[in-house]
TORLUMBA-260878 format. One record per residue (C-alpha): residue in one letter; x, y, z; chain. Coordinates in steps of 0.05 Angstrom, whole numbers. Layout:
<dopas>
DOPA r px py pz c
DOPA a X Y Z A
...
</dopas>
This chain:
<dopas>
DOPA r px py pz c
DOPA x 2647 -134 226 A
DOPA x 2641 -163 156 A
DOPA x 2595 -140 100 A
DOPA x 2523 -163 103 A
DOPA x 2513 -231 72 A
DOPA x 2466 -237 13 A
DOPA x 2462 -312 8 A
DOPA x 2413 -324 65 A
DOPA x 2352 -361 41 A
DOPA x 2294 -312 30 A
DOPA x 2222 -328 43 A
DOPA x 2192 -374 -8 A
DOPA x 2178 -339 -74 A
DOPA x 2112 -349 -109 A
DOPA x 2110 -405 -161 A
DOPA x 2125 -388 -234 A
DOPA x 2070 -350 -268 A
DOPA x 2037 -326 -203 A
DOPA x 2037 -250 -199 A
DOPA x 2043 -215 -132 A
DOPA x 1993 -162 -110 A
DOPA x 1999 -96 -146 A
DOPA x 1958 -56 -94 A
DOPA x 1944 1 -141 A
DOPA x 1873 4 -114 A
DOPA x 1901 15 -44 A
DOPA x 1944 71 -72 A
DOPA x 1884 104 -106 A
DOPA x 1843 103 -41 A
DOPA x 1901 133 -2 A
DOPA x 1910 187 -55 A
DOPA x 1837 205 -48 A
DOPA x 1846 210 27 A
DOPA x 1907 254 18 A
DOPA x 1869 302 -28 A
DOPA x 1810 305 20 A
DOPA x 1854 321 80 A
DOPA x 1889 376 41 A
DOPA x 1823 407 18 A
DOPA x 1794 404 88 A
DOPA x 1856 440 115 A
DOPA x 1850 493 60 A
DOPA x 1777 504 78 A
DOPA x 1792 507 152 A
DOPA x 1844 561 142 A
DOPA x 1795 604 103 A
DOPA x 1740 593 154 A
DOPA x 1785 611 212 A
DOPA x 1811 674 178 A
DOPA x 1750 700 141 A
DOPA x 1692 661 172 A
DOPA x 1678 627 105 A
DOPA x 1706 572 62 A
DOPA x 1752 601 8 A
DOPA x 1714 608 -58 A
DOPA x 1768 571 -96 A
DOPA x 1770 511 -49 A
DOPA x 1735 466 -100 A
DOPA x 1784 489 -155 A
DOPA x 1843 474 -109 A
DOPA x 1816 405 -94 A
DOPA x 1803 391 -167 A
DOPA x 1873 412 -187 A
DOPA x 1906 371 -132 A
DOPA x 1861 312 -149 A
DOPA x 1880 316 -223 A
DOPA x 1954 316 -205 A
DOPA x 1943 255 -161 A
DOPA x 1904 219 -215 A
DOPA x 1957 231 -269 A
DOPA x 2013 208 -223 A
DOPA x 1973 147 -204 A
DOPA x 1960 128 -277 A
DOPA x 2034 135 -293 A
DOPA x 2051 87 -236 A
DOPA x 1994 40 -253 A
DOPA x 2017 30 -324 A
DOPA x 2093 35 -317 A
DOPA x 2108 12 -246 A
DOPA x 2048 -32 -227 A
DOPA x 2084 -67 -169 A
DOPA x 2111 -3 -137 A
DOPA x 2102 10 -63 A
DOPA x 2030 36 -53 A
DOPA x 2049 84 3 A
DOPA x 2104 127 -27 A
DOPA x 2061 168 -74 A
DOPA x 2003 181 -25 A
DOPA x 2051 203 30 A
DOPA x 2087 251 -17 A
DOPA x 2021 280 -42 A
DOPA x 1994 290 29 A
DOPA x 2057 325 52 A
DOPA x 2058 369 -10 A
DOPA x 1984 386 0 A
DOPA x 1993 403 73 A
DOPA x 2053 446 54 A
DOPA x 2010 486 5 A
DOPA x 1957 495 60 A
DOPA x 2009 521 110 A
DOPA x 2039 569 59 A
DOPA x 1970 594 40 A
DOPA x 1955 604 113 A
DOPA x 2018 648 121 A
DOPA x 2001 685 57 A
DOPA x 1938 711 91 A
DOPA x 1983 747 141 A
DOPA x 2032 773 89 A
DOPA x 1991 799 30 A
DOPA x 2052 835 4 A
DOPA x 2091 770 -4 A
DOPA x 2046 716 -33 A
DOPA x 2078 648 -45 A
DOPA x 2023 595 -47 A
DOPA x 2007 603 -121 A
DOPA x 2081 600 -141 A
DOPA x 2091 539 -97 A
DOPA x 2031 505 -131 A
DOPA x 2063 518 -198 A
DOPA x 2128 487 -175 A
DOPA x 2090 428 -145 A
DOPA x 2055 417 -212 A
DOPA x 2123 418 -246 A
DOPA x 2149 369 -195 A
DOPA x 2091 320 -207 A
DOPA x 2101 328 -283 A
DOPA x 2175 310 -275 A
DOPA x 2155 252 -231 A
DOPA x 2110 226 -287 A
DOPA x 2165 235 -339 A
DOPA x 2216 196 -296 A
DOPA x 2167 139 -283 A
DOPA x 2149 135 -357 A
DOPA x 2219 142 -387 A
DOPA x 2262 104 -336 A
DOPA x 2243 31 -345 A
DOPA x 2301 3 -304 A
DOPA x 2338 39 -248 A
DOPA x 2402 1 -266 A
DOPA x 2407 44 -329 A
DOPA x 2431 101 -283 A
DOPA x 2492 61 -263 A
DOPA x 2525 76 -330 A
DOPA x 2522 151 -317 A
DOPA x 2562 152 -252 A
DOPA x 2617 200 -274 A
DOPA x 2569 242 -315 A
DOPA x 2527 250 -252 A
DOPA x 2585 271 -208 A
DOPA x 2611 320 -260 A
DOPA x 2542 352 -266 A
DOPA x 2534 353 -190 A
DOPA x 2600 390 -180 A
DOPA x 2583 439 -235 A
DOPA x 2515 454 -203 A
DOPA x 2548 466 -135 A
DOPA x 2602 512 -163 A
DOPA x 2555 557 -203 A
DOPA x 2525 595 -144 A
DOPA x 2594 619 -123 A
DOPA x 2592 668 -181 A
DOPA x 2525 698 -158 A
DOPA x 2511 746 -101 A
DOPA x 2498 718 -32 A
DOPA x 2426 713 -7 A
DOPA x 2415 717 68 A
DOPA x 2489 704 79 A
DOPA x 2495 642 36 A
DOPA x 2516 633 -37 A
DOPA x 2468 577 -55 A
DOPA x 2421 613 -103 A
DOPA x 2423 629 -177 A
DOPA x 2380 689 -195 A
DOPA x 2368 707 -267 A
DOPA x 2316 761 -275 A
DOPA x 2255 741 -235 A
DOPA x 2275 667 -234 A
DOPA x 2315 637 -177 A
DOPA x 2333 565 -159 A
DOPA x 2382 525 -116 A
DOPA x 2425 480 -159 A
DOPA x 2449 443 -98 A
DOPA x 2380 412 -91 A
DOPA x 2390 375 -156 A
DOPA x 2462 358 -141 A
DOPA x 2443 314 -82 A
DOPA x 2407 265 -127 A
DOPA x 2465 263 -176 A
DOPA x 2515 250 -119 A
DOPA x 2471 194 -93 A
DOPA x 2472 161 -162 A
DOPA x 2548 168 -165 A
DOPA x 2560 141 -94 A
DOPA x 2514 82 -108 A
DOPA x 2547 65 -174 A
DOPA x 2618 71 -149 A
DOPA x 2608 35 -83 A
DOPA x 2569 -22 -116 A
DOPA x 2625 -32 -166 A
DOPA x 2677 -37 -110 A
DOPA x 2639 -75 -56 A
DOPA x 2691 -131 -46 A
DOPA x 2750 -84 -44 A
DOPA x 2715 -37 5 A
DOPA x 2693 -93 52 A
DOPA x 2752 -140 52 A
DOPA x 2815 -108 22 A
DOPA x 2859 -57 57 A
DOPA x 2895 -49 123 A
DOPA x 2868 -64 192 A
DOPA x 2884 -9 243 A
DOPA x 2863 -26 314 A
DOPA x 2791 -51 305 A
DOPA x 2776 -18 238 A
DOPA x 2787 -46 168 A
DOPA x 2806 12 123 A
DOPA x 2800 1 47 A
DOPA x 2859 16 3 A
DOPA x 2868 88 -19 A
DOPA x 2864 66 -92 A
DOPA x 2792 44 -80 A
DOPA x 2768 95 -29 A
DOPA x 2810 154 -54 A
DOPA x 2766 176 -113 A
DOPA x 2701 178 -74 A
DOPA x 2734 213 -14 A
DOPA x 2764 264 -62 A
DOPA x 2695 277 -94 A
DOPA x 2664 285 -25 A
DOPA x 2718 332 0 A
DOPA x 2712 374 -63 A
DOPA x 2636 379 -56 A
DOPA x 2640 397 18 A
DOPA x 2695 448 3 A
DOPA x 2651 482 -48 A
DOPA x 2594 484 1 A
DOPA x 2638 514 54 A
DOPA x 2657 569 6 A
DOPA x 2583 580 -5 A
DOPA x 2572 584 71 A
DOPA x 2517 531 67 A
DOPA x 2528 487 128 A
DOPA x 2462 449 121 A
DOPA x 2477 420 52 A
DOPA x 2548 405 74 A
DOPA x 2521 363 131 A
DOPA x 2471 330 84 A
DOPA x 2525 308 35 A
DOPA x 2571 285 91 A
DOPA x 2516 244 123 A
DOPA x 2496 214 56 A
DOPA x 2569 194 43 A
DOPA x 2577 161 111 A
DOPA x 2510 124 108 A
DOPA x 2522 96 39 A
DOPA x 2593 75 57 A
DOPA x 2566 39 118 A
DOPA x 2512 4 77 A
DOPA x 2564 -17 25 A
DOPA x 2614 -45 75 A
DOPA x 2571 -64 135 A
DOPA x 2623 -35 182 A
DOPA x 2595 5 239 A
DOPA x 2663 39 249 A
DOPA x 2647 85 192 A
DOPA x 2588 113 231 A
DOPA x 2632 130 290 A
DOPA x 2686 161 246 A
DOPA x 2633 200 209 A
DOPA x 2603 229 272 A
DOPA x 2672 250 298 A
DOPA x 2691 283 232 A
DOPA x 2624 318 227 A
DOPA x 2631 346 297 A
DOPA x 2702 369 284 A
DOPA x 2683 401 217 A
DOPA x 2622 436 246 A
DOPA x 2663 463 304 A
DOPA x 2717 489 257 A
DOPA x 2669 522 208 A
DOPA x 2628 551 265 A
DOPA x 2690 582 295 A
DOPA x 2718 616 233 A
DOPA x 2658 632 189 A
DOPA x 2618 693 214 A
DOPA x 2552 672 182 A
DOPA x 2554 603 213 A
DOPA x 2584 629 278 A
DOPA x 2524 675 287 A
DOPA x 2476 616 280 A
DOPA x 2516 577 331 A
DOPA x 2512 636 380 A
DOPA x 2436 640 370 A
DOPA x 2431 565 382 A
DOPA x 2472 568 447 A
DOPA x 2430 626 474 A
DOPA x 2366 639 433 A
DOPA x 2340 690 485 A
DOPA x 2402 734 486 A
DOPA x 2370 786 441 A
DOPA x 2311 791 489 A
DOPA x 2355 805 548 A
DOPA x 2392 857 507 A
DOPA x 2327 893 493 A
DOPA x 2325 878 418 A
DOPA x 2265 831 420 A
DOPA x 2263 757 404 A
DOPA x 2301 730 344 A
DOPA x 2277 678 295 A
DOPA x 2296 617 337 A
DOPA x 2265 646 399 A
DOPA x 2200 661 361 A
DOPA x 2201 590 335 A
DOPA x 2208 561 405 A
DOPA x 2151 606 429 A
DOPA x 2108 580 372 A
DOPA x 2120 507 391 A
DOPA x 2104 523 463 A
DOPA x 2040 559 445 A
DOPA x 2016 499 405 A
DOPA x 2013 454 465 A
DOPA x 1985 384 455 A
DOPA x 1929 397 403 A
DOPA x 1950 464 374 A
DOPA x 1913 530 366 A
DOPA x 1879 508 302 A
DOPA x 1896 522 229 A
DOPA x 1896 597 216 A
DOPA x 1896 617 289 A
DOPA x 1970 619 306 A
DOPA x 2021 675 306 A
DOPA x 2082 641 275 A
DOPA x 2084 697 223 A
DOPA x 2122 736 276 A
DOPA x 2183 693 259 A
DOPA x 2196 738 199 A
DOPA x 2222 728 129 A
DOPA x 2236 653 134 A
DOPA x 2168 633 164 A
DOPA x 2146 600 99 A
DOPA x 2212 564 86 A
DOPA x 2261 547 141 A
DOPA x 2211 555 198 A
DOPA x 2147 528 168 A
DOPA x 2151 470 217 A
DOPA x 2140 522 272 A
DOPA x 2072 539 241 A
DOPA x 2054 466 240 A
DOPA x 2075 458 312 A
DOPA x 2036 518 336 A
DOPA x 1971 506 298 A
DOPA x 1970 430 297 A
DOPA x 2003 419 364 A
DOPA x 2046 361 387 A
DOPA x 1995 311 359 A
DOPA x 1997 341 289 A
DOPA x 2073 349 291 A
DOPA x 2080 276 311 A
DOPA x 2035 256 254 A
DOPA x 2079 294 205 A
DOPA x 2142 261 232 A
DOPA x 2109 193 227 A
DOPA x 2092 206 154 A
DOPA x 2165 223 140 A
DOPA x 2188 162 179 A
DOPA x 2141 116 140 A
DOPA x 2165 145 74 A
DOPA x 2238 134 92 A
DOPA x 2223 64 119 A
DOPA x 2188 44 54 A
DOPA x 2248 70 15 A
DOPA x 2296 29 58 A
DOPA x 2251 -32 51 A
DOPA x 2251 -27 -24 A
DOPA x 2327 -25 -24 A
DOPA x 2334 -84 24 A
DOPA x 2288 -126 -20 A
DOPA x 2336 -121 -78 A
DOPA x 2398 -164 -89 A
DOPA x 2422 -114 -140 A
DOPA x 2476 -75 -102 A
DOPA x 2467 -11 -142 A
DOPA x 2392 -10 -131 A
DOPA x 2399 -25 -57 A
DOPA x 2449 32 -47 A
DOPA x 2409 80 -90 A
DOPA x 2345 68 -52 A
DOPA x 2380 75 16 A
DOPA x 2415 138 -8 A
DOPA x 2352 172 -34 A
DOPA x 2312 154 28 A
DOPA x 2370 178 72 A
DOPA x 2369 246 36 A
DOPA x 2298 257 61 A
DOPA x 2314 230 130 A
DOPA x 2375 275 138 A
DOPA x 2337 336 114 A
DOPA x 2281 325 164 A
DOPA x 2330 314 221 A
DOPA x 2373 375 205 A
DOPA x 2314 422 194 A
DOPA x 2271 398 252 A
DOPA x 2331 399 298 A
DOPA x 2348 470 277 A
DOPA x 2279 501 287 A
DOPA x 2270 464 353 A
DOPA x 2337 486 381 A
DOPA x 2369 417 382 A
DOPA x 2424 437 333 A
DOPA x 2444 503 300 A
DOPA x 2400 528 243 A
DOPA x 2422 507 174 A
DOPA x 2376 542 125 A
DOPA x 2348 481 89 A
DOPA x 2277 468 64 A
DOPA x 2231 417 97 A
DOPA x 2216 365 44 A
DOPA x 2149 379 10 A
DOPA x 2124 426 65 A
DOPA x 2168 487 58 A
DOPA x 2167 541 5 A
DOPA x 2219 528 -48 A
DOPA x 2211 508 -120 A
DOPA x 2278 473 -127 A
DOPA x 2266 432 -65 A
DOPA x 2196 407 -82 A
DOPA x 2216 389 -154 A
DOPA x 2277 351 -129 A
DOPA x 2236 313 -77 A
DOPA x 2186 291 -130 A
DOPA x 2244 263 -171 A
DOPA x 2266 225 -109 A
DOPA x 2196 196 -103 A
DOPA x 2197 175 -176 A
DOPA x 2264 139 -168 A
DOPA x 2240 104 -105 A
DOPA x 2176 83 -142 A
DOPA x 2219 53 -197 A
DOPA x 2264 16 -148 A
DOPA x 2206 -10 -107 A
DOPA x 2172 -35 -171 A
DOPA x 2234 -76 -186 A
DOPA x 2236 -102 -114 A
DOPA x 2163 -123 -112 A
DOPA x 2153 -148 -184 A
DOPA x 2146 -224 -193 A
DOPA x 2211 -260 -207 A
DOPA x 2225 -286 -277 A
DOPA x 2212 -361 -283 A
DOPA x 2286 -376 -294 A
DOPA x 2306 -342 -229 A
DOPA x 2249 -373 -190 A
DOPA x 2264 -444 -212 A
DOPA x 2336 -437 -191 A
DOPA x 2371 -433 -258 A
DOPA x 2425 -390 -226 A
DOPA x 2424 -427 -160 A
DOPA x 2390 -373 -120 A
DOPA x 2333 -322 -127 A
DOPA x 2352 -254 -155 A
DOPA x 2316 -216 -101 A
DOPA x 2289 -223 -31 A
DOPA x 2213 -222 -32 A
DOPA x 2201 -169 21 A
DOPA x 2155 -111 31 A
DOPA x 2096 -138 -9 A
</dopas>
C-alpha cells in the first residue's frame, strides 16, 4: 500500500478575501454549558452527602468560569479560527474530574486532593494561555526536534535516581513537591517523531527493501527513530512503568503508519507489543503481579483476604447499572489508595452509570476526532503528524486506563486525562489542548490569496472541519 496521496482536489476554497466562520460565539456558549454542568455536579455531591449545597459552590463556579473566560479570550485573539469544540470538551472533563475528586475527598478527610488538583488545573490553563499566545505557528516546533528528544530522554531517566512509589520509579519527589516527568516527555517525543518522520516521508514510504508483502525503509532512515524509541522504552522498563511504555510504543506505531500509509506497521506493532508485554510480565515482579490480578481478580476473595483493587472496581461498575447510584451515593472509596487517580473511572461508572460513562467516552472520542480532523485538514506534513500524534496520546491513555480498570487488559497505573488526580497529567493535557488549538487554527484559517488563486498550482490546505 502506498503513502496517502495529497494531490486530490479538495472542496472548493472560499474566494479571496472571504473569511471562514470563526465560531468563537459557539465556543463561548459551550464553555458556559461546561461550567454550569460542573457546578451542578458539585452542588449535587454536597446535597447528597450533607443535605445542602456546599457553601463555596458559587466561588467554585466563579473560579472555573474565570478560567474558561481567560482561555476563551486567548483563543479569540490569537487563534480565532481554532476548532470550537476542543476547549469546551477539555474544560468539561476537567470540571467533572474536580467534582469526582471532591466527592471522594468527603469520604477521606485525612487525604484531601480537590484543592491541590484545582491549583494544578489553574496552572494548566495558565500554561495553555501562554502556549496559545506565544506560539504563533506550530511549524516553529519543527526546528527543535533533537532538542525535544534530548529533553524527553533526560526527563525519563531522572526518576531512576529517586525511590520507587507503589512499585514504579516514575516520580520525582523534592520536599513536599512531586511530579511525573514522563508526562511532559510524551509531548516532546510527539514533536520529535512528527519532525523526523515529516522530513523523511519519501524515504520511509518508497525507499528500502520489500520483504514478502511489506516495504521496509532503509536502516539509515528508520534507524535513528527506532533507536530513540528503544532507548525510551528501555528506560521505562527499568522504571517498571508498563503503561507509559505502551503509550510510547503505540504513539510510535501510529505516527509511523500515518507517515507511510502502510497498514503492515499496525500488524507489526501489535505483535511486538504483545511479545514485549508478555516478556515484561513474566520477568518483572511488579508487572507480573498486575497480570495475575487481571487473570483472576477474585483470587484474593477465595483466599479469604477480601477483594483487591480490580475486584472492587468491577463491583463498582456493576453497582452503577444503567443510570448509576447518583453523585455522592456510591462506595468506590473502598477501592483504596488509588481511587482518586488510577480508578477514578470506577467512581464515574458507579455513580453515573453506563449512560454517564458512555457520555464521558463520547467526549473523549469527540476530542480525539477533532484533533485528527485538524491534522487531516493540513497539507503541512509536520502539522498533520503532530496533530495526529497529540490526539493519539489522549486516545491511547483512555484505552489503556479504561481497559485496565474494567478488566480488559492488565492495570498500568496511568492517569485518566483531565479526570484523575495528578498535577503533571492535567498540566500536560492542557498543553496538548493548546497545541491542537494552534494546529486547528492553521487548518481552518482562510487561505492566503496567492494560494487560493493557484499561484503554486494547488491549494496549501484541504478545507475540512469548518
